[in-house]
C-alpha atoms as one frame of an Amber mdcrd trajectory, in Angstrom:
protein
   0.000   0.000   0.000   1.196   3.524  -0.735   3.035   5.225   2.105   5.001
   8.336   2.957   8.065   8.847   5.155   7.661  11.336   7.991  10.199  12.811
  10.379   9.760  12.250  14.105   8.712  15.883  14.544   5.968  15.501  11.932
   4.695  12.318  13.579   4.599  13.975  17.001   2.690  16.937  15.547   0.075
  14.672  13.932  -0.316  12.403  16.972  -0.697  15.305  19.427  -3.279  16.926
  17.164  -5.344  13.721  17.023  -5.359  13.504  20.821  -6.954  16.987  20.850
  -9.512  15.996  18.149  -7.891  18.406  15.707  -6.240  16.894  12.672  -3.725
  18.605  10.390  -6.403  19.466   7.787  -8.802  20.821  10.424 -11.092  17.793
  10.635 -12.241  16.077  13.796 -11.474  12.408  14.408 -14.828  11.237  13.001
 -14.947  13.506   9.933 -14.537  12.390   6.330 -12.928  14.490   3.645 -15.190
  15.867   0.923 -15.985  13.083  -1.557 -16.855  13.571  -5.231 -19.124  10.868
  -6.668 -20.172  10.521 -10.300 -21.979   7.577 -11.920 -22.388   6.413 -15.520
 -18.885   7.517 -16.543 -17.910   4.481 -18.680 -20.107   3.861 -21.729 -19.410
   0.166 -22.404 -20.427  -1.096 -18.958 -23.717  -2.038 -17.295 -22.937   0.458
 -14.540 -19.994   2.581 -13.455 -18.878   5.172 -10.924 -15.901   7.343 -10.132
 -15.074   8.511  -6.611 -12.495  11.061  -5.497 -11.808  11.157  -1.771  -9.068
  13.660  -1.078  -6.235  12.539  -3.360  -7.611   9.012  -3.713  -9.208   8.415
  -7.122 -11.196   5.245  -7.850 -13.001   4.066 -10.999 -15.395   1.098 -10.899
 -17.115  -0.567 -13.833 -19.729  -3.342 -13.616 -20.336  -5.681 -16.552 -23.285
  -8.088 -16.564 -22.636 -11.263 -18.536 -24.579 -14.510 -18.758 -23.125 -17.488
 -16.995 -24.014 -20.734 -15.274 -25.110 -20.725 -11.613 -22.761 -22.277  -9.091
 -23.614 -25.859  -8.118 -24.136 -24.976  -4.447 -26.478 -22.077  -5.344 -28.376
 -23.127  -8.489 -30.991 -20.362  -8.253 -28.640 -17.382  -7.800 -26.275 -15.229
  -9.818 -22.992 -14.034  -8.346 -20.411 -11.242  -8.273 -16.728 -11.422  -9.214
 -14.262  -8.729  -8.143 -11.099  -7.677  -9.979  -8.812  -4.884  -8.782  -6.104
  -3.202 -10.830  -3.679  -0.811  -9.137  -2.324   1.590 -11.744   1.440   2.055
 -11.574   0.778   5.772 -12.113  -0.955   5.945  -8.725   2.296   5.472  -6.834
   5.730   3.998  -7.705   5.111   1.299  -5.071   2.512  -0.301  -7.371   5.075
  -1.083 -10.054   5.762  -4.789 -10.498   4.341  -7.184  -7.909   3.407  -4.483
  -5.390   0.219  -3.532  -7.196  -0.767  -7.161  -7.824  -0.534  -8.111  -4.154
  -2.583  -5.130  -3.017  -5.123  -5.754  -5.789  -5.586  -9.350  -4.650  -5.959
  -8.238  -1.022  -8.641  -5.679  -1.922 -10.508  -8.153  -4.180 -10.521 -10.784
  -1.416 -11.766  -8.199   1.092 -14.605  -7.147  -1.223 -15.573 -10.785  -1.780
 -15.724 -11.304   1.984 -17.754  -8.110   2.491 -20.273  -9.184  -0.162 -20.446
 -12.798   1.030 -23.401 -11.858   3.233 -26.605 -13.119   1.609 -28.417  -9.866
   2.399 -25.848  -7.590   0.681 -27.248  -8.089  -2.836 -30.365 -10.011  -3.881
 -28.549 -12.676  -5.892 -31.778 -14.550  -6.633 -32.887 -11.628  -8.808 -29.850
 -12.379 -11.017 -31.062 -15.912 -11.777 -32.545 -16.336 -15.259 -33.151 -20.081
 -15.360 -32.258 -22.213 -12.292 -29.211 -24.461 -12.825 -28.806 -23.203 -16.396
 -28.470 -19.443 -16.781 -27.785 -16.511 -14.510 -26.260 -13.051 -14.594 -22.669
 -12.747 -13.419 -21.646  -9.237 -12.371 -17.965  -8.598 -13.010 -16.954  -5.673
 -10.800 -13.703  -4.124 -12.067 -11.971  -1.652  -9.751  -9.220   0.613 -11.078
  -7.115   2.551  -8.582  -6.051   5.721 -10.403  -4.487   7.667  -7.540  -3.632
   6.797  -3.969  -4.050   9.391  -1.223  -4.965   7.215   1.752  -8.069   5.339
   2.896  -8.308   3.072  -0.148 -10.820   0.542   1.165 -13.453   3.124   2.122
 -13.208   4.937  -1.211 -13.415   1.677  -3.144 -16.493   0.501  -1.222 -18.241
   3.829  -1.894 -17.431   3.535  -5.613 -18.632  -0.092  -5.746 -21.968   0.781
  -4.141 -22.424   3.746  -6.496 -21.612   1.575  -9.539 -24.049  -1.153  -8.443
 -26.724   1.522  -7.940 -26.065   2.661 -11.515 -26.126  -0.876 -12.953 -28.888
  -1.776 -15.396 -29.327  -5.406 -16.441 -31.450  -6.288 -19.514 -34.596  -8.285
 -18.828 -34.571 -11.787 -20.277 -37.506 -13.916 -21.373 -37.171 -17.701 -21.410
 -39.059 -19.107 -24.424 -39.824 -22.829 -24.594 -40.924 -24.594 -27.780 -43.075
 -27.702 -28.141 -40.052 -29.984 -27.938 -39.038 -28.520 -24.604 -35.912 -26.704
 -25.751 -35.414 -23.269 -24.244 -34.339 -20.048 -25.897 -33.392 -16.772 -24.277
 -34.638 -13.441 -25.587 -33.016 -10.217 -24.377 -35.006  -7.013 -24.310 -33.769
  -4.308 -26.698 -35.402  -1.534 -24.695 -32.722   0.152 -22.516 -35.444   1.131
 -20.021 -36.745  -2.444 -19.770 -34.133  -3.545 -17.266 -33.478  -4.871 -13.777
 -32.140  -2.459 -11.152 -30.287  -3.778  -8.136 -31.509  -2.936  -4.653 -28.428
  -1.511  -2.923 -30.112  -0.705   0.419 -28.186  -3.513   2.146 -24.896  -3.084
   0.278 -22.317  -2.361   3.011 -19.697   0.370   2.984 -16.273  -0.093   4.517
 -15.154   2.182   7.337 -11.462   2.020   8.224 -10.481   3.242  11.689  -6.807
   3.966  12.298  -5.477   3.913  15.860  -3.197   6.919  16.434  -1.914   7.354
  19.963  -4.824   6.767  22.346  -7.501   7.742  19.835  -8.724   6.534  16.467
  -9.623   8.413  13.273 -11.682   7.682  10.156 -10.659   8.499   6.579  -6.963
   8.732   7.369  -4.591  10.508   4.987  -1.290   8.930   3.934   0.473  10.992
   6.600  -1.922   9.774   9.307  -1.607   6.177   8.122   2.166   6.533   8.581
   1.523   7.358  12.265  -0.754   4.347  12.806   0.522   0.866  13.630  -2.903
  -0.798  13.651  -6.292  -0.254  12.074  -9.709  -1.882  12.077 -11.573  -2.349
   8.820 -15.297  -2.903   9.273 -18.168  -3.144   6.785 -21.409  -1.467   7.851
 -24.889  -1.522   6.329 -27.124   1.541   6.072 -28.879   0.369   9.253 -25.631
   0.241  11.211 -25.217  -3.540  11.209 -21.675  -4.943  11.020 -21.128  -7.590
   8.348 -17.368  -8.119   8.669 -14.401  -6.996  10.759 -10.718  -7.202   9.832
  -7.697  -6.046  11.799  -4.826  -4.628   9.754  -1.321  -3.407  10.525   1.555
  -4.755  12.601   0.467  -3.199  15.894  -1.957  -4.589  18.458  -5.398  -3.449
  19.608  -6.762  -4.058  23.085 -10.384  -5.307  23.441 -11.645  -1.970  24.785
 -10.202  -0.094  21.801 -11.749  -2.590  19.389 -15.186  -2.118  20.967 -14.883
   1.679  20.801 -13.722   1.557  17.181 -16.602  -0.717  16.183 -19.137   1.625
  17.803 -17.566   4.604  16.024 -17.583   2.665  12.757 -21.292   1.879  13.043
 -22.140   5.489  13.827 -19.984   6.949  11.063 -21.036   4.244   8.606 -24.732
   5.092   8.924 -23.991   8.768   8.207 -21.835   7.772   5.234 -24.673   5.708
   3.723 -27.179   8.539   4.155 -24.884  11.081   2.470 -24.029   8.708  -0.401
 -27.640   7.741  -1.088 -28.659  11.407  -1.109 -26.013  12.174  -3.748 -27.023
   9.173  -5.891 -30.721  10.049  -5.744 -30.059  13.696  -6.603 -27.864  12.760
  -9.550 -30.401  10.289 -10.924 -33.251  12.798 -10.566 -31.462  15.058 -13.064
 -31.853  12.399 -15.766 -30.274  13.166 -19.136 -30.012  16.854 -18.265 -27.162
  16.358 -15.795 -23.763  17.606 -16.811 -21.197  14.842 -16.972 -17.721  15.621
 -15.706 -16.042  12.257 -16.251 -12.254  12.497 -16.580 -12.270  16.144 -17.611
 -12.950  17.513 -14.119
């Protein structure tokens, strides 16, 4: 993961500020940086989104393709995650560095979405045991400015909200053979319910306190962090400890409570942005990569 090297004086300055609930950029410990969210930015996908959180820039595209249901879940579709860390984001992603981080993020997303309530996978089934929709979620990390997991989860939820899957009719002839017919109408589609899609909140322990949405400089002052996924109702779906340092049980409990509280606010703000953007329809001005 991208990192910066700080002097001891810089670390002391950051740590002391966090203890007083005043971070270098003026935020409190539970404040996020301003996030820019835009959907429908890639034309050849079923859904897409771009998120800028500080200096972290994430692009997510979702492609719906027909596949065969898994044997253990014959009446459901499924999601596959792929993460590419651009070498332009930071020199540390050149070579194997980007591949290892990409695999770690993809595995984390798979674990976060392993909850049956996250996405209604049954709605992706076309014909039990024979045909289903497979959603390939491609994440591209364009720039790294700290707090990768949170930014990626926001972008994934926005892209799934934007995803439109063509409706399919299963036609059966007199001999019993089946044929699939896809709707040509772009408005005749399936929309995913993202109400239960979790967002990731990463809490970094700095000194005796913890912060959300840490910058690269703050991450350099943290030896341990807790990565939790939270639904819009404040329910935890997964917890993962990261970093070389240790966390005592009391700190973990406090960080989880903070994560649930902050996570609910994050969902509300994100959903408000998505609803406002969609209400503009075709009249909205697209920024894309020109902004």
